[in-house]
N, C-alpha and C positions, 0 to 999 in steps of 0.2 A: 824129548825134548825138554818137557816143563823137568823132570826129573834132574838133567843134567845141569839146569838151569837153578836147581834149589842146592844140588849137590856144589855149585861152584859157590853160590852165598852161604853155604857152612864152611866153605872151606877157607874163603874171606874173610869172614865172623870169626874164626879162628888164629887164621894169621896173624888179625890185628889184637885180640887178646892178648894171645902168647905174647905180643910185642908189648904190650900194657903191663903185663905182669912183668915181663923181664926189668921194664926201664923202672917198675916199683921196687924190685928188687935188687937193681941197682942204686937206689936213692936211700933203701936201707943197708947199704952194703957189701948185701950177699952178692957178689960179682961173680963166682963162680957159678952160683943156681943160676943168676942171669942170663948165663952164658948158653946153660943148657934149654931154656925155655924161647931163647934165640934161636936155638936150633931146631927148637920144634916150631918156630913160627917158619923158618924158612922152608920145612918140608912140606906144610899146611899152602904156602907159598907155590913151591913148586908143583904141588897137588891142582889148585888153581889154574895152573898156567897150562896145565897136563890137559885137564877139560877145554880149556880155549884150542889148543890145538888139534885135541879130540875131533871137535866140533866143528872147528873151520871157522869157530866166530871171530869174526876182527874188528870188532867191538863189543863191549861188557853186553852181557844179554838183559831183557827186562827184571826189574826185580824178584826173585820167587815168589808165588801165594805163602803168607805167613801163616798158612794152616799147618802142615806138613812139617818137618825139621825144626818148628818154632821151640820146641823143649829144648832140642841140642845146642842153640846159640844163646839160651837167659843165663845160665851158668855163671856169667861175668860178674853179672848182682849181686852174688854171691861172698864179692872180695872184700875184704877191709883195707882200710886206708894204708896202714901198716901192716905189710903185709909181708908173713914168714915164709920162708922156703917148702914147708911143710903146706902150708895152708894152699898157698900154689899150685904145688904138685898136686894136692891132692883134689881140688878143683880140675885142672885138667886132668887126672886121671877121672875124673867123674865125666866128663865132654865125654872125653876119646871114650870112653863103654859104654854112653846115648850112641855116641853118632855107628858104634860098631854094633849096635843091637838096629837103628834106624836103617843101617845098609842091609843087615844081615832079614832084617823083612822084606825087605824090596826085593833081595836076592830069592827069599823062597816065594814070592807071593805072585800074584797073577799077571805080571808086569812084560813086556815083550823078552824074549831071548836078550834082544842087545843090551837092555836096560840089566835084565836081571844078572847076565855077565857082569856088565860094571859096578855093579851093585855089592855082587860078591868080591871083588877085589877090594872096594872100597871099605867093605867090611875087614877083609883080613888087611888093611892097611892099616886100618884103627885101632885094631888086635894088636899089632908089633907097636903102635905109638902106646897102646896101655901099657904094654907089658916093659916098652922102656921106664915109661916114668914109676911102674913099679919099682924096678929094678933103682932107681934114682931116692926113690923114700929110704929103699934100704939105708942110703948112705947119708940120709938128714937127719940131723941129732935130735932126740927128741926133746922136746918143750921141758925147760926148767922145772914148770909147774908139775909136771909129773904125768901129765897127761896124756894119756892113749891115743893113739893112732886109731881113726878108726877103718874098717875093714871096707873094701870096696871091693865087688863080684869079679872076675871076669868069663 
């Protein structure tokens, strides 16, 4: 129950943050990239809804404890006001990689079998999101300043 509550909170946070990324990109005239971030928001929203159905929750669970999973949800604070597509995607990638590692750690730990199975599924989902973002990053033009894009390991 605690794991699923925490996972639900992470998915809701990602949904909201990706929607905020998209709104900022739209405001900056980067509509194509905003659509991609909206797609991520929709994916995360579907994950959150799946958790509600899986758990049979008719109302939202109590907020998850802040101790575990908090690192995965803090990434949005790094986003500048005038965000470029590359920045939004790099931060999204960082979040997905951290979430994948979080879920993989739960899956390989001493949690009950049901929790490990769900965590393994979530780790796979987050890894697929990271690969999708890597593909999108390959399409983003490099900044005019010539700054190199940092590599984030999967």
